[in-house]
TORSE-919477 format. One record per residue (C-alpha): x, y, z; residue number from 1. Coordinates in nm, 3 decimals, padded with zeros to 5 digits. Last residue first. Example, Ala and Ser with C-alpha at 12.3 -4.5 7.8 and 13.67 -1.06 7.14 Angstrom:
BEGIN
east;north;up;nr
01.367;-00.106;00.714;2;
01.230;-00.450;00.780;1;
//
This chain:
BEGIN
east;north;up;nr
09.522;10.902;09.261;511;
09.252;11.145;09.142;510;
09.404;11.459;09.288;509;
09.169;11.748;09.380;508;
09.452;12.002;09.412;507;
09.804;11.867;09.450;506;
10.049;12.108;09.612;505;
10.357;12.080;09.401;504;
10.729;12.039;09.472;503;
10.943;12.351;09.469;502;
11.241;12.412;09.245;501;
11.496;12.674;09.356;500;
11.769;12.850;09.156;499;
11.676;12.791;08.794;498;
11.835;13.022;08.539;497;
11.596;13.266;08.374;496;
11.855;13.536;08.309;495;
11.731;13.748;08.600;494;
11.756;13.452;08.837;493;
11.487;13.192;08.888;492;
11.277;13.082;09.186;491;
11.015;12.815;09.125;490;
10.667;12.753;09.261;489;
10.411;12.473;09.238;488;
10.042;12.411;09.188;487;
09.905;12.084;09.058;486;
09.555;12.057;08.921;485;
09.255;11.821;08.911;484;
08.922;11.988;08.846;483;
08.663;12.138;09.084;482;
08.707;12.486;08.936;481;
08.890;12.644;09.230;480;
08.936;13.016;09.264;479;
09.291;13.135;09.318;478;
09.446;13.371;09.569;477;
09.813;13.459;09.607;476;
10.037;13.584;09.887;475;
10.411;13.655;09.880;474;
10.662;13.657;10.163;473;
11.025;13.758;10.121;472;
11.302;13.718;10.376;471;
11.614;13.831;10.190;470;
11.447;14.143;10.058;469;
11.207;14.208;09.771;468;
11.134;13.913;09.546;467;
11.051;14.000;09.187;466;
10.717;13.848;09.092;465;
10.627;13.634;08.793;464;
10.285;13.461;08.801;463;
10.106;13.769;08.932;462;
09.750;13.633;08.934;461;
09.688;13.415;08.629;460;
09.916;13.136;08.752;459;
10.166;13.078;08.475;458;
10.133;12.735;08.312;457;
10.306;12.421;08.439;456;
09.972;12.278;08.564;455;
09.947;12.594;08.777;454;
10.286;12.761;08.800;453;
10.385;13.058;09.019;452;
10.728;13.198;08.936;451;
10.931;13.391;09.195;450;
11.200;13.599;09.027;449;
11.523;13.698;09.207;448;
11.591;14.039;09.360;447;
11.647;13.892;09.706;446;
11.695;13.515;09.704;445;
11.809;13.457;10.062;444;
11.466;13.343;10.184;443;
11.141;13.256;10.008;442;
10.804;13.218;10.184;441;
10.494;13.152;09.976;440;
10.131;13.182;10.094;439;
09.834;13.056;09.894;438;
09.465;13.117;09.960;437;
09.223;12.895;09.765;436;
08.869;13.021;09.713;435;
08.592;12.779;09.625;434;
08.402;12.841;09.303;433;
08.426;12.478;09.192;432;
08.540;12.256;09.478;431;
08.883;12.272;09.640;430;
09.035;11.961;09.799;429;
09.400;11.990;09.892;428;
09.677;11.730;09.866;427;
10.023;11.752;10.020;426;
10.362;11.750;09.848;425;
10.435;12.113;09.928;424;
10.214;12.224;10.215;423;
09.838;12.181;10.256;422;
09.566;12.324;10.480;421;
09.191;12.264;10.505;420;
08.952;12.518;10.659;419;
08.760;12.564;10.335;418;
09.077;12.628;10.137;417;
09.435;12.663;10.249;416;
09.769;12.672;10.076;415;
10.128;12.662;10.201;414;
10.456;12.706;10.017;413;
10.812;12.720;10.146;412;
11.130;12.798;09.954;411;
11.458;12.855;10.138;410;
11.814;12.943;10.040;409;
12.077;12.876;10.306;408;
12.339;12.626;10.186;407;
12.356;12.754;09.830;406;
12.352;12.411;09.667;405;
12.324;12.568;09.323;404;
12.000;12.391;09.232;403;
11.841;12.411;09.577;402;
11.568;12.150;09.527;401;
11.250;12.162;09.734;400;
11.097;11.885;09.940;399;
10.797;11.790;10.149;398;
10.693;11.548;09.875;397;
10.553;11.290;10.117;396;
10.799;11.020;10.004;395;
11.083;11.266;10.048;394;
10.974;11.348;10.402;393;
10.927;10.977;10.478;392;
11.283;10.915;10.354;391;
11.419;11.187;10.584;390;
11.215;11.061;10.881;389;
11.303;10.694;10.827;388;
11.677;10.767;10.798;387;
11.698;11.010;11.087;386;
11.727;11.386;11.124;385;
11.382;11.438;11.267;384;
11.024;11.526;11.169;383;
11.135;11.601;10.814;382;
11.123;11.894;10.572;381;
11.366;11.793;10.301;380;
11.612;12.008;10.106;379;
11.780;11.832;09.811;378;
12.107;12.004;09.732;377;
12.245;12.047;09.382;376;
12.539;12.074;09.417;375;
12.611;11.911;09.754;374;
12.939;11.742;09.662;373;
13.101;11.906;09.361;372;
12.972;11.839;09.014;371;
13.117;11.693;08.696;370;
13.018;11.683;08.329;369;
13.023;12.059;08.281;368;
13.187;12.216;08.583;367;
13.118;12.235;08.952;366;
13.366;12.377;09.200;365;
13.565;12.242;09.495;364;
13.616;11.891;09.360;363;
13.792;11.666;09.613;362;
13.496;11.429;09.645;361;
13.537;11.308;09.289;360;
13.252;11.106;09.137;359;
12.964;11.330;09.246;358;
12.622;11.247;09.104;357;
12.526;11.583;09.259;356;
12.168;11.481;09.331;355;
11.829;11.648;09.301;354;
11.473;11.567;09.398;353;
11.123;11.609;09.251;352;
10.875;11.386;09.433;351;
10.665;11.148;09.226;350;
10.294;11.234;09.218;349;
10.124;11.069;08.921;348;
09.821;11.229;08.752;347;
09.933;11.198;08.391;346;
10.031;11.566;08.388;345;
10.251;11.505;08.691;344;
10.435;11.231;08.500;343;
10.494;11.472;08.212;342;
10.620;11.725;08.468;341;
10.885;11.476;08.583;340;
11.012;11.387;08.234;339;
11.022;11.754;08.132;338;
11.207;11.849;08.454;337;
11.478;11.582;08.450;336;
11.719;11.748;08.209;335;
11.785;12.072;08.391;334;
11.932;12.263;08.097;333;
12.311;12.235;08.055;332;
12.601;12.398;08.243;331;
12.604;12.137;08.519;330;
12.438;11.822;08.388;329;
12.664;11.600;08.600;328;
12.502;11.761;08.901;327;
12.166;11.605;08.823;326;
11.853;11.813;08.868;325;
11.504;11.669;08.816;324;
11.589;11.337;08.982;323;
11.248;11.171;08.995;322;
11.086;11.031;09.309;321;
10.857;10.762;09.455;320;
10.820;10.529;09.158;319;
10.551;10.263;09.198;318;
10.268;10.476;09.054;317;
10.506;10.551;08.767;316;
10.445;10.205;08.617;315;
10.743;10.189;08.382;314;
10.685;10.202;08.010;313;
10.746;09.866;07.839;312;
11.022;09.938;07.773;311;
11.255;10.158;07.979;310;
11.443;10.419;07.778;309;
11.555;10.648;08.062;308;
11.892;10.786;07.954;307;
12.203;10.675;08.143;306;
12.212;10.322;07.997;305;
12.558;10.368;07.851;304;
12.704;10.712;07.918;303;
12.958;10.800;07.650;302;
12.862;10.492;07.447;301;
12.502;10.598;07.419;300;
12.196;10.730;07.599;299;
12.140;11.103;07.607;298;
12.038;11.234;07.952;297;
11.664;11.286;07.984;296;
11.595;11.054;08.276;295;
11.881;11.180;08.499;294;
11.793;10.929;08.776;293;
11.457;10.764;08.849;292;
11.401;10.750;09.225;291;
11.328;10.445;09.438;290;
11.252;10.462;09.809;289;
11.294;10.171;10.052;288;
11.027;09.965;10.225;287;
11.204;09.648;10.101;286;
10.881;09.474;09.998;285;
10.854;09.690;09.680;284;
11.204;09.603;09.556;283;
11.105;09.291;09.360;282;
10.792;09.440;09.207;281;
10.998;09.740;09.097;280;
11.238;09.501;08.924;279;
10.947;09.336;08.742;278;
10.827;09.679;08.631;277;
11.176;09.758;08.506;276;
11.178;09.459;08.273;275;
11.205;09.079;08.262;274;
11.481;09.025;08.514;273;
11.718;08.737;08.435;272;
11.559;08.681;08.095;271;
11.430;09.002;07.941;270;
11.767;09.169;07.996;269;
11.717;09.360;08.318;268;
12.003;09.232;08.532;267;
11.954;09.452;08.840;266;
11.893;09.170;09.090;265;
11.859;09.343;09.427;264;
12.042;09.229;09.741;263;
11.915;09.393;10.062;262;
12.104;09.700;10.187;261;
11.798;09.923;10.194;260;
11.726;10.289;10.264;259;
11.765;10.451;09.925;258;
11.731;10.303;09.575;257;
11.859;10.534;09.303;256;
11.753;10.471;08.946;255;
11.936;10.424;08.616;254;
11.798;10.349;08.272;253;
11.762;10.094;07.993;252;
12.091;09.902;08.006;251;
12.069;09.889;08.385;250;
12.230;10.066;08.681;249;
12.050;10.053;09.014;248;
12.231;10.335;09.189;247;
12.273;10.225;09.547;246;
12.171;10.341;09.891;245;
12.296;10.362;10.246;244;
12.201;10.681;10.430;243;
12.469;10.860;10.632;242;
12.329;11.132;10.861;241;
12.578;11.411;10.931;240;
12.594;11.557;11.284;239;
12.736;11.242;11.446;238;
13.021;11.200;11.201;237;
13.223;10.988;11.445;236;
12.948;10.735;11.511;235;
12.863;10.720;11.136;234;
13.211;10.639;11.005;233;
13.238;10.268;11.091;232;
12.891;10.172;10.969;231;
12.947;10.383;10.658;230;
13.256;10.176;10.573;229;
13.054;09.854;10.592;228;
12.760;10.004;10.400;227;
12.998;10.082;10.112;226;
12.962;09.724;09.990;225;
12.605;09.813;09.894;224;
12.641;09.740;09.525;223;
12.454;09.806;09.199;222;
12.648;10.126;09.122;221;
12.745;10.326;09.429;220;
12.469;10.536;09.582;219;
12.592;10.691;09.906;218;
12.307;10.900;10.047;217;
12.399;11.219;10.230;216;
12.252;11.403;10.527;215;
12.276;11.733;10.715;214;
12.497;11.920;10.469;213;
12.722;12.209;10.572;212;
12.941;12.194;10.261;211;
13.247;12.118;10.474;210;
13.058;11.826;10.630;209;
12.966;11.693;10.285;208;
13.332;11.711;10.179;207;
13.432;11.513;10.489;206;
13.179;11.243;10.403;205;
13.298;11.222;10.044;204;
13.660;11.200;10.158;203;
13.564;10.921;10.401;202;
13.433;10.716;10.108;201;
13.770;10.661;09.949;200;
13.825;10.783;09.589;199;
13.962;10.510;09.362;198;
14.294;10.641;09.229;197;
14.404;10.912;08.987;196;
14.771;10.986;09.059;195;
14.870;11.311;09.232;194;
15.124;11.177;09.482;193;
14.882;11.193;09.774;192;
14.616;11.041;09.548;191;
14.405;11.245;09.308;190;
14.038;11.145;09.281;189;
13.828;10.859;09.144;188;
13.467;10.748;09.176;187;
13.364;10.439;08.977;186;
13.211;10.193;09.224;185;
13.309;10.120;09.586;184;
13.573;10.390;09.551;183;
13.294;10.643;09.597;182;
12.978;10.768;09.425;181;
12.712;11.019;09.527;180;
12.342;11.082;09.457;179;
12.109;11.199;09.737;178;
12.288;11.510;09.861;177;
12.140;11.670;10.170;176;
11.981;11.962;10.346;175;
11.737;11.928;10.636;174;
11.440;12.160;10.688;173;
11.281;12.118;11.029;172;
11.136;11.887;11.289;171;
11.342;11.813;11.599;170;
11.492;11.484;11.715;169;
11.844;11.528;11.581;168;
12.094;11.251;11.505;167;
11.801;11.009;11.522;166;
11.886;10.665;11.665;165;
12.016;10.395;11.428;164;
12.117;10.080;11.617;163;
11.835;10.098;11.870;162;
11.599;10.145;11.574;161;
11.657;09.792;11.453;160;
11.625;09.881;11.177;159;
11.735;10.188;10.982;158;
11.844;09.992;10.673;157;
11.491;09.864;10.615;156;
11.439;09.491;10.680;155;
11.422;09.280;10.363;154;
11.700;09.043;10.465;153;
11.539;08.981;10.803;152;
11.644;09.133;11.134;151;
11.715;08.951;11.462;150;
11.752;09.166;11.775;149;
11.940;09.069;12.092;148;
11.935;09.229;12.436;147;
12.218;09.117;12.666;146;
12.173;09.191;13.036;145;
12.448;09.153;13.298;144;
12.432;09.149;13.679;143;
12.762;09.199;13.857;142;
12.873;09.092;14.204;141;
13.186;09.183;14.397;140;
13.332;08.981;14.686;139;
13.660;08.924;14.512;138;
13.692;09.191;14.245;137;
13.582;09.149;13.887;136;
13.842;09.213;13.620;135;
13.939;09.063;13.287;134;
13.596;08.901;13.239;133;
13.558;08.788;12.879;132;
13.200;08.733;12.771;131;
13.141;08.558;12.440;130;
12.799;08.568;12.277;129;
12.744;08.228;12.124;128;
12.556;08.118;11.814;127;
12.351;07.797;11.777;126;
12.178;07.767;11.442;125;
12.084;07.975;11.142;124;
12.370;08.101;10.927;123;
12.413;08.476;10.910;122;
12.617;08.517;10.595;121;
12.896;08.769;10.621;120;
13.018;09.074;10.805;119;
13.310;09.041;11.048;118;
13.327;09.224;11.379;117;
13.579;09.462;11.538;116;
13.418;09.767;11.383;115;
13.041;09.712;11.361;114;
12.929;09.490;11.077;113;
12.822;09.516;10.717;112;
12.654;09.339;10.425;111;
12.553;08.997;10.561;110;
12.503;09.143;10.904;109;
12.675;09.172;11.242;108;
12.577;09.450;11.482;107;
12.723;09.608;11.791;106;
12.617;09.792;12.106;105;
12.801;09.804;12.439;104;
13.130;09.912;12.290;103;
13.504;09.919;12.357;102;
13.512;09.661;12.638;101;
13.646;09.389;12.414;100;
13.523;09.439;12.059;99;
13.577;09.085;11.933;98;
13.467;08.930;11.607;97;
13.286;08.667;11.406;96;
13.479;08.354;11.511;95;
13.304;08.051;11.365;94;
13.159;08.003;11.020;93;
13.454;07.812;10.877;92;
13.517;07.648;11.213;91;
13.783;07.731;11.472;90;
13.594;07.920;11.740;89;
13.258;07.749;11.715;88;
13.098;07.642;11.390;87;
12.761;07.810;11.460;86;
12.905;08.161;11.485;85;
13.107;08.302;11.774;84;
13.080;08.659;11.905;83;
13.286;08.888;12.126;82;
13.244;09.112;12.429;81;
13.459;09.225;12.723;80;
13.332;09.261;13.080;79;
13.504;09.493;13.328;78;
13.416;09.543;13.694;77;
13.567;09.864;13.829;76;
13.367;09.821;14.153;75;
13.141;10.130;14.154;74;
13.162;10.226;13.786;73;
13.159;09.891;13.606;72;
12.952;09.729;13.880;71;
12.639;09.653;13.681;70;
12.616;09.521;13.327;69;
12.512;09.629;12.980;68;
12.491;09.472;12.636;67;
12.305;09.565;12.317;66;
12.340;09.305;12.043;65;
12.225;09.327;11.681;64;
12.212;09.023;11.454;63;
12.142;09.084;11.087;62;
12.033;08.868;10.791;61;
11.806;08.623;10.976;60;
11.589;08.404;10.754;59;
11.634;08.092;10.965;58;
11.635;08.153;11.339;57;
11.947;08.230;11.545;56;
11.963;08.021;11.862;55;
12.143;08.149;12.170;54;
12.451;08.044;12.365;53;
12.608;08.270;12.629;52;
12.972;08.165;12.674;51;
13.159;08.275;12.984;50;
13.530;08.346;12.985;49;
13.753;08.369;13.290;48;
13.981;08.635;13.438;47;
13.761;08.690;13.748;46;
13.457;08.461;13.748;45;
13.506;08.359;14.115;44;
13.464;08.727;14.208;43;
13.101;08.730;14.101;42;
12.891;08.711;13.786;41;
12.518;08.712;13.730;40;
12.281;08.642;13.443;39;
12.084;08.779;13.155;38;
11.996;08.690;12.797;37;
11.708;08.874;12.629;36;
11.572;08.772;12.288;35;
11.369;08.928;12.011;34;
11.437;09.276;12.141;33;
11.153;09.525;12.188;32;
11.212;09.850;11.999;31;
10.954;09.751;11.737;30;
10.689;09.751;12.006;29;
10.418;09.899;11.788;28;
10.517;09.902;11.422;27;
10.615;10.244;11.287;26;
10.922;10.123;11.102;25;
10.881;09.753;11.034;24;
10.971;09.473;11.271;23;
11.121;09.136;11.185;22;
10.986;08.928;11.472;21;
11.240;08.653;11.403;20;
11.126;08.391;11.661;19;
11.373;08.346;11.945;18;
11.146;08.500;12.206;17;
10.869;08.262;12.107;16;
11.097;07.964;12.147;15;
11.212;08.086;12.489;14;
10.851;08.124;12.600;13;
10.766;07.775;12.475;12;
11.062;07.631;12.667;11;
10.951;07.807;12.986;10;
10.596;07.677;12.945;9;
10.726;07.322;12.897;8;
10.945;07.351;13.208;7;
10.651;07.480;13.413;6;
10.440;07.194;13.285;5;
10.697;06.942;13.402;4;
10.729;07.112;13.742;3;
10.353;07.087;13.791;2;
10.132;07.398;13.787;1;
//
């Protein structure tokens, strides 16, 4: 190969590396960076700066950098990091931050950035990673590697994965609160002097830790400005997963959107956004989850747009969840159940979830119109404690709702027929005359009532059983008729109050 051809091949390779390969969760090779910059330093570079230019492609909404170098332990070599935008150090889109030697991984996005860096528009063009070298000994050598990822505006909030590793990598039941507000919308709490002030996000996070939760979603109204504060808090709160979300608040209903920080036009007025179905079309590419909130709350001046009055009717096939318990309803019937079960009757399979709708993180007890953090709790069986795993668990229906947010109550359901098995949220085929064996496990609800519901009607065989002991196991059998059904279980107290709400197993579903 001639030298000219070698140069052309090298330029093509660099161009390909710079392309925005905006990965999706589950894609092969999604960990691979879009660009790798590497080089060498020696003693002559001591107390100098080196600029590493790279081109950011159009459509980029996040730049993530992972940096490492040799010699930091053996020779006490130190390399500091910073970033310049396309306008250089003094331009309008120039200096974007400096973290020194504090971190080897940072991100800059339109919505948020790592501490030390400035969020804002990611303009395409020539950017520069700044290396400051406060110490490299004479005679020492250091090899550095900078891996760079470019993410698009519609990338899920958990990408790139290097930026959001699982907090736990084991499968299990994880407890969380999916509906919470902070100072970034309308939450308020007492200040140090007792005045009502906007309630800072860190109080919500601390309250969730005290409640023993594993994850929370911050869902301020129509904004994701809280993503910046979450970015700072997550490394410290390394046992509590922080999921960015928002409550899409419209004149005809509210819905939570989890797992995306992309801008969403919420102005449903027939002109800006035609209707809820048009909004669902717009959010579909974001790979996030949308859940209808408190659908049966009364709509009016006390809570404008709170009730679900969407017209034309929303296409429930594009809705992943329904909030069947809302903490603001404390003391009233669970308003979301009739809406959710009506969707089940039509053959849809949205997951039943709960959310505190907390607006004051300092509350230590629930009362009518206000709920403490974690009441109710949504309990998700997930492969790991990570954003994609928790959201996949919700999407799959592997969920039960702990209405009181007990912290330890458990409800599991499994069914089998003809060698096939299904848990809550799964589907099971059972032809006419085929036996279905059902096993239910309920913990820490001794003396409470286990209700078995088939299509919201009592299962003929022992529909209401009193649970004996704190680790109760109940078995049922049912003979299939070849028709579509949903089978689910609830736990209620002696007065009929709901304690646990299980999601269905879907028998012979049509969708």
